[in-house]
N, C-alpha and C positions, 0 to 999 in steps of 0.2 A: 751521266754521273757515273765516273771511272771509277773504280774503288778496287786498289793493291793491298791484297791480303796480305801481310808478313809473316813468317814466322817466325821464332828464335833464331835460328840462322841467320834469316836475310837480317835481322837487326844488328847481330855483327859484324854482318858485309854492307852493313852502309858506310859509302865514301861521299866525302865531302870534296869536289875534284876542284884546284887553282884558277882553272880556266876552262876552256871550249874548244871544240876542234874547229879548224880554221872555214872550210865547210859547212859546217852546221851554223856557224856564226854569218858566212855569207848567205845560206837560204832562206835564215832570219832576217836577214839585211836587203834583202833582194824583196819579200815580202812586206816588208815594212813599209814600200814605196805605195802600197796601194793603189795601184793603175793599171788601168784596163790598156793604157797603152802600148804597142808593142813593137819594140825597134825591131831592124833587118839585123841581122845576123845570128852570130851561138847564142850569144844572150838572150834574146826573144825565146829563146827554147826554156830557160831557167824559169824566166819570168812568166812563159805560160804555164810550169807547171807549181806556181805559188801563189793564187789569188789569194785575198787576203779571208781569213774567216773559215777555211775548206783545213780540212783533215791534208797532209801532206805525205808525199810514199815515203817510206821510211829508208827507201836505200839511197833517198840526196842526201842521208847526213846517218853515214858508216861510221860504226863502231869501230875500230882500230886499235891495237893495243903499243901501237907509237907514233900517238897524233903529228900529224904533219901534210901540208899540203899536197905532197905527190901522191904521200900516202892514200891518202883519203882518196883522192881523185881516182887510182888505181882501182882502190876499192867499191866505187859508185861502176868503175867501167865493167870491173869482171862480177856485178851482181847476177847470181842466174835468171836465164830470163822467164823462167815462173815466177821468181818472185818477184820482177818488174810487174811481167801480169798482174798478179793478185794483190800487187798495192795499187799498182792503176786503177783497177776495176774498184776498188774499197773504194778510193776516193776519188773517182771522177763517174764511176756507173757505168751506165755503157758507152754514156754520151763525152770521149774526151773533150779538155779545153781545144784542141787543137788538133789539128788531122796526120801532122807526124808523129802524135803520141802512137797512135795505132800502131805506126811503123817502130815505134819503141817499144813495146809491146810484143810485137811478131817479132826480135830479137834482131833488128835489123842494124848491123855493124857501122853506118855512118852515122844514124840518127844519134847514138850511143857516143862516138868519136865529137860528134860537134854538141852533145849537151856538156860533153866534159870540157871541150873549150868555151863554152858560153860560162860553166863554173869558173874555170881558171880565168878569163876576163873580167866577171864581175867582181872576182875576187881581189885583182891587181887594183879593179878601179877604186876599188869602195873599202877594203880594208888592209890593204898590204902597208901605205902608210902610217895606218893607224896603227900596226899591232903594238907597238912599243907604247901606248898610253892605254891602250885598250888591255892588253893583259894584266898589267901590275892592278888595273882596275877590278877586274874581276878576281884574284888575287883576294882581292882588302874585302870584296862581298863575301866569297868563298871564307876565310877567315871570321870572319864574324856569325857569320852560322855556324864555325868548325869552336869558337869561344862559348857560343851558346849550349851546346851539346858539352863542354865540356864542364861548364858551370851549373847549367841548368838539368843536364839531363836529355837523353834522345825524345824522351816525351815529352818535355818543352819545348824543343827545338823545331820537332813535327809541328808543333801547334801555331808556332810562330811566321811557318816560312807563311803562308799568305794568302788573304781573305777567303780566295778559292780552293784553298787548301785545308782539311782537316782533319784530324788525328783522332777516331774514336777504334782503341784499341780493339781486333789487332789490326784495324781497316784503316790507310790513309784514301782517303776520299778528295776527290780533285774533280773541279768542274770542267770538262770539255766536251766536246762534241764528239765523245765518243760514250758509247755505253756499256757495262757489263762489270763483271769480275774476273780479276785474273788474279789468280797464286801462284808468287813467285816461286816460292817451293824450293828455297834455299839459293836462289841465283843471287840474290842483294839486291840492292839501291846506291845508284849513286844521284848526286845532285848538283847540279851546274846553274851557271847563271848567263842572263844575255839580256844584254840592253835592250836589245829590239824586238820585243814579245809584251806585252802588258798582261798576258794573262799567261798561266802556267802551262806547258809541253810536257806529253810523255812520249818517253819510247819504251817501244816494249817488243823485243824482236828476238826471236827462237828460245837459246837457251842464254843468252848472254846478260846483264844485271839490267834491270829496269831504269833509266836515267829520267829524272824530272828537271825541266827546263824552268828554274822560277826568274819569275822578272828580278835585272837589276838596275841600279838609279842611274841614269843616261852619265857616261863619263865626261870629261873636258873635249869643248868640243862643239858641243849645240843640243840644242833641247830640242823635242820631239817637237815636229812639223817645220822645222830648218833644216833646207839641205846639209846641213854641217852635219846633222847625227846618224846621217847614216855614210857621207861621203868626206866626210873631215870639213876644214873649215878652207884652205886651200884648193881643192875640190869644187867645192861649193862655191866657193869666190869665183870660179874659171866660169861656171852655170852660170853666176848671176850677172857677170861682165859680158857676157856674149850674148846671155840672154838680154839685157838691156840696148846694148847695140846692134842686135840682129844681126851681125856678122865683125867679126874680128881679123886679121893676120896673126899669124905667130908671133911676128915683131911686136904688134899695137899688144898684144895681150901681155906679153913678157913685160913692157913698163906699163900697162895697169896693174900686174899683178906686185911688179918690182922684183922679176926673179928674172934669173939669164933665158934666154932665148931659148936655150937647151933643155931647160925646169919649165915653160909654159909647154914646148914640143909633147915631155915625159908626158904631164898632166890633160892635156890634150889627147893624147894616144890613149891612154886609158880610157879616161871618158866616153871616146871614140869606141873601143872594144866594149864599153858597158850600155852600148847603144844610145848616150845618150848627146855625143856631139857628132854631126859630118864636119870630115872635114877635104878639101878640094885645092888643086893644086893651078894658080893661074900663072904661070911664066915662072917666075921666081919667088914668087909669093904662095903660103897655102892660107886657104879662108876658111875658119871654125864657124859652124851655125849648129846653134840648136836643131836636135832630131824633136819632133812632135812628145817621145816620151820625155825629153828632156825641158821643152814646156812646159810640160802637165806636172813636172816634178818640182821645176820652179816652183808653180801656182802650189803646191803644198799635196800635190799625190791628185786622184781624180775621182771625185764622187765624193759619196758619203762615206765615212770610216766605219769597220764594224768592229761587232765583240769581238776580240783579239783571245779567244779561249782553244784555240783547235789542241789539235793533238798531232803525233807522229812524228816529228813536230807538226 
């Protein structure tokens, strides 16, 4: 149980944010895959760091004054080595999830650059095409909470956030994997929403406001467990079509999707960057097939689902 102690100044600095950062949503979306399969390439590094049901390093979800993909990637890349090392140790203890994590903790620049490429690739594959749908959906969720605060007061709003969140003045109790007491001491509190989590997440870093990420309803484009829940309808269709046929050329994929060859190639490129597809040129044609990660994703993930009540997020 994590307990956030709020004083008067914290209550006056509560904010409900109308959206969520691109990188934070990307990290949550990657963790929602719930798979132990690992692709090759930069996306493998992101998936190594986001196993389900675990505390995640806070530096993967940076706080920036002006949210945006490139600004947030820059913030990840410029994280001090001391902080990276401390957060990796907190999340994974003495046994990191992959050997390259040791290099990242030691400040290896190439490891960090590859991780940033993985974040960018996964974002492009999973969220870039869906951002126009996801943004108004999250704004609507935030507006609902803001209306409750306006109509019934802050106390009532805090008490209705989620079954795993309880307001016992002056303490906000949150059921997470992290135990302890955090006194915000005037830093304030932000509430955000994500459709990729099923339990509340908490970010408490430095002198920044604490952030509580509240589960949001699924936006149009897929229910939980369906491939479109993470990658959207078109790219989920690519995964299903290629998986059904075993292998398809770009032209055949375009025909099955009812889109141009250029559009089919763009979707395949994004999914290849996320480690879900492989592409091989044979003469004048390019053949696409699922990777082991793509196959497991098509089947709905790997292994039993874990209780998603992590923090960090």
